[in-house]
C-alpha positions as MATLAB code, in Angstrom:
seq = 'XXXXXXXXXXXXXXXXXXXXXXXXXXXXXXXXXXXXXXXXXXXXXXXXXXXXXXXXXXXXXXXXXXXXXXXXXXXXXXXXXXXXXXXXXXXXXXXXXXXXXXXXXXXXXXXXXXXXXXXXXXXXXXXXXXXXXXXXXXXXXXXXXXXXXXXXXXXXXXXXXXXXXXXXXXXXXXXXXXXXXXXXXXXXXXXXXXXXXXXXXXXXXXXX';
ca = [
      60.031    3.665  -17.132;
      58.725    3.468  -13.096;
      56.596    6.444  -13.540;
      55.205    5.594  -16.417;
      53.898    2.689  -14.725;
      52.832    4.682  -11.728;
      51.080    6.812  -14.016;
      49.227    3.762  -15.902;
      48.368    2.647  -12.447;
      47.304    6.422  -10.997;
      44.670    6.347  -14.771;
      43.266    2.459  -13.502;
      42.274    3.965  -10.422;
      40.848    7.002  -10.932;
      38.654    4.983  -14.221;
      37.648    2.572  -11.254;
      36.155    5.005   -9.067;
      35.078    6.784  -11.447;
      32.763    3.643  -12.568;
      31.959    2.829   -9.277;
      30.412    6.066   -8.523;
      28.489    6.341  -11.877;
      27.034    2.638  -10.862;
      26.738    4.313   -6.911;
      24.408    7.400   -8.764;
      22.237    5.011  -11.022;
      21.130    2.477   -7.633;
      20.474    5.808   -5.736;
      18.236    7.297   -9.031;
      16.814    3.740   -9.238;
      15.634    3.808   -6.038;
      14.108    7.357   -6.003;
      12.430    6.598   -8.971;
      10.776    3.417   -7.636;
      10.076    5.324   -4.767;
       6.098    6.171   -4.687;
       4.036    8.304   -3.112;
       0.414    7.180   -0.969;
      -2.561    9.053   -1.822;
      -5.371    8.487    0.845;
      -8.560    9.364   -0.767;
     -11.336    9.490    1.759;
     -14.863    9.243    0.664;
     -17.853   11.910    2.247;
     -19.052    9.158    4.497;
     -16.176    9.134    6.601;
     -15.590   11.104    9.532;
     -12.267   13.047    9.153;
     -10.794   11.888   12.719;
     -10.816    8.290   11.316;
      -9.082    9.489    8.104;
      -6.437   11.325   10.256;
      -5.546    8.124   12.254;
      -5.272    6.211    9.553;
      -3.131    8.611    7.680;
      -0.814    8.719   11.332;
      -0.145    4.981   11.097;
       0.605    4.764    7.668;
       3.337    7.134    8.034;
       4.864    5.035   10.405;
       5.670    2.342    7.554;
       5.796    4.645    4.987;
       6.230    8.669    5.351;
       5.471    9.410    2.066;
       1.760    9.528    2.345;
      -0.878   12.865    1.335;
      -4.252   12.635    2.287;
      -6.581   14.132   -0.367;
     -10.310   15.720   -0.282;
     -12.832   13.674    0.105;
     -15.010   12.443   -2.907;
     -18.666   11.125   -3.775;
     -19.051    7.939   -5.203;
     -19.158    7.698   -8.502;
     -22.716    6.587   -9.442;
     -21.658    3.387  -11.078;
     -20.428    2.268   -7.811;
     -23.768    1.975   -6.139;
     -25.281   -1.551   -6.083;
     -29.174   -0.938   -5.064;
     -30.465   -4.655   -4.405;
     -27.789   -4.494   -1.075;
     -27.547   -1.200   -0.657;
     -23.345   -1.107   -0.420;
     -20.884   -0.397   -3.205;
     -18.931   -2.488   -5.222;
     -15.212   -2.643   -4.613;
     -14.240   -3.525   -7.646;
     -16.047   -0.791   -9.035;
     -14.515    1.641   -6.724;
     -10.903    0.606   -7.392;
     -11.131    0.534  -10.725;
     -12.404    4.394  -10.678;
      -9.362    5.412   -8.678;
      -6.788    3.494  -10.363;
      -8.200    5.454  -13.609;
      -7.853    8.576  -11.441;
      -4.116    7.622   -9.921;
      -1.098    8.920  -11.988;
       2.168    6.882  -12.453;
       4.311    6.957   -9.230;
       1.457    7.102   -6.805;
      -0.991    4.607   -4.911;
      -4.567    5.601   -3.664;
      -6.214    4.113   -1.421;
     -10.125    5.101   -0.918;
     -11.736    4.977    2.763;
     -15.343    4.468    3.428;
     -17.690    3.855    6.296;
     -19.984    2.125    4.083;
     -20.849   -1.388    3.130;
     -18.512   -2.797    0.368;
     -18.405   -5.939   -2.045;
     -17.218   -7.755   -4.488;
     -17.339  -10.653   -5.965;
     -15.596  -13.816   -4.554;
     -15.809  -17.304   -6.562;
     -19.326  -18.336   -7.300;
     -20.646  -15.903   -4.877;
     -21.631  -12.370   -7.437;
     -21.784   -9.980   -4.132;
     -19.568  -11.092   -1.050;
     -19.646   -8.168    1.686;
     -15.566   -7.413    2.113;
     -13.615   -5.202    4.692;
     -11.038   -4.334    1.739;
      -9.771   -4.794   -1.954;
      -6.968   -3.967   -3.838;
      -4.559   -4.482   -6.960;
      -2.246   -7.234   -6.673;
       0.480   -5.310   -7.470;
      -1.318   -1.995   -8.560;
      -2.263    1.558   -8.485;
      -5.428    1.085   -6.377;
      -7.217   -0.110   -3.368;
     -10.087    0.621   -0.877;
     -10.749   -0.120    2.902;
     -13.973   -0.438    4.489;
     -15.022    0.103    8.415;
     -18.342   -1.024    8.293;
     -17.693   -4.137    9.309;
     -15.211   -3.829   12.295;
     -15.661   -3.566   15.910;
     -17.012   -0.573   17.107;
     -15.146   -0.514   20.280;
     -11.561   -0.820   18.523;
     -12.280   -0.310   15.177;
      -9.362    2.492   14.812;
      -6.785   -0.039   15.231;
      -8.699   -2.381   13.254;
      -9.009   -0.103   10.300;
      -5.076    0.787    9.863;
      -4.558   -3.010    9.584;
      -7.043   -3.309    7.022;
      -5.514   -0.312    5.599;
      -2.182   -1.647    5.465;
      -3.265   -4.878    4.455;
      -4.842   -3.406    0.482;
      -1.965   -1.207    0.264;
       0.632   -4.607    1.177;
      -1.399   -5.953   -1.674;
      -0.632   -2.930   -4.138;
       3.074   -3.561   -3.966;
       2.897   -6.844   -4.687;
       2.275   -9.078   -1.450;
      -0.432  -11.993   -1.701;
      -1.874  -13.469    1.358;
       0.154  -15.208    3.973;
       0.299  -17.952    5.846;
       1.474  -16.236    9.134;
      -1.664  -15.835   11.459;
      -0.102  -12.452   12.920;
       0.675  -11.180    9.654;
      -1.030   -8.015    8.162;
      -0.942   -9.875    4.839;
      -3.425  -12.736    5.995;
      -6.416  -13.813    4.252;
      -9.520  -13.064    6.534;
     -11.764  -15.527    4.929;
     -14.823  -13.552    5.180;
     -13.835  -13.034    9.028;
     -12.465  -10.520   11.073;
      -9.243  -11.728   12.349;
      -7.674   -8.220   12.668;
      -7.120   -8.837   16.414;
      -4.793  -11.137   15.759;
      -2.148   -9.296   13.576;
       0.487   -8.133   15.085;
       2.631   -6.781   12.191;
       4.003   -8.020    8.677;
       5.899  -10.992    9.094;
       9.659  -10.749    8.182;
       9.025  -12.108    4.886;
       6.575   -9.628    4.014;
       8.379   -6.595    5.795;
      11.480   -7.628    3.862;
       9.645   -7.302    0.746;
       8.296   -4.115    1.643;
      11.111   -2.671    2.966;
      12.989   -3.742   -0.954;
      10.027   -1.271   -2.307;
      11.237    1.560    0.175;
       9.033    0.975    3.426;
      10.587    2.471    6.400;
      10.805   -0.251    9.675;
      12.972   -0.320   12.549;
      13.711   -3.732   12.292;
      13.252   -6.278   10.517;
];
């Protein structure tokens, strides 16, 4: 009788381990499926060294990054009356070109704009779907002496939007609302709440 009880107990333990192992595998597979690849798509007006610096900084928090070849703006994105490019049309184009499992950020040195409230054409530094597969960032309105560092902050802000982050009330957070200005020098990092959100999206940070 004791041998039979021991045999049944052994079977239960094996089944429990097997179920636990399958569950862990399923969690791992789910995590791998939700991981994305960030595609950096430069437009031909921007300097390659600027793109390289932004890519290097993004890889510090999200290593899975690919820099693509520079392309021309689609003709329908140019707004002749203001000699600028429509950011909403740009991300719409990039979104169509982006497959599932990828997010594309367009980088440009040209002036970009979008409709904001009652203003049909408002100059901006970046725009992204929240959430979505596409965003765009421009260094046209940034301070020349600190443009590379500021440009990274604009880029990471828009990528944050694609992951589902909205604007953050923390003034030092990368996700703060610029409100038509350039507050990037005041931004130091993602706040703890935004950073935790991104960690759950497979972003890599040393600490929160």
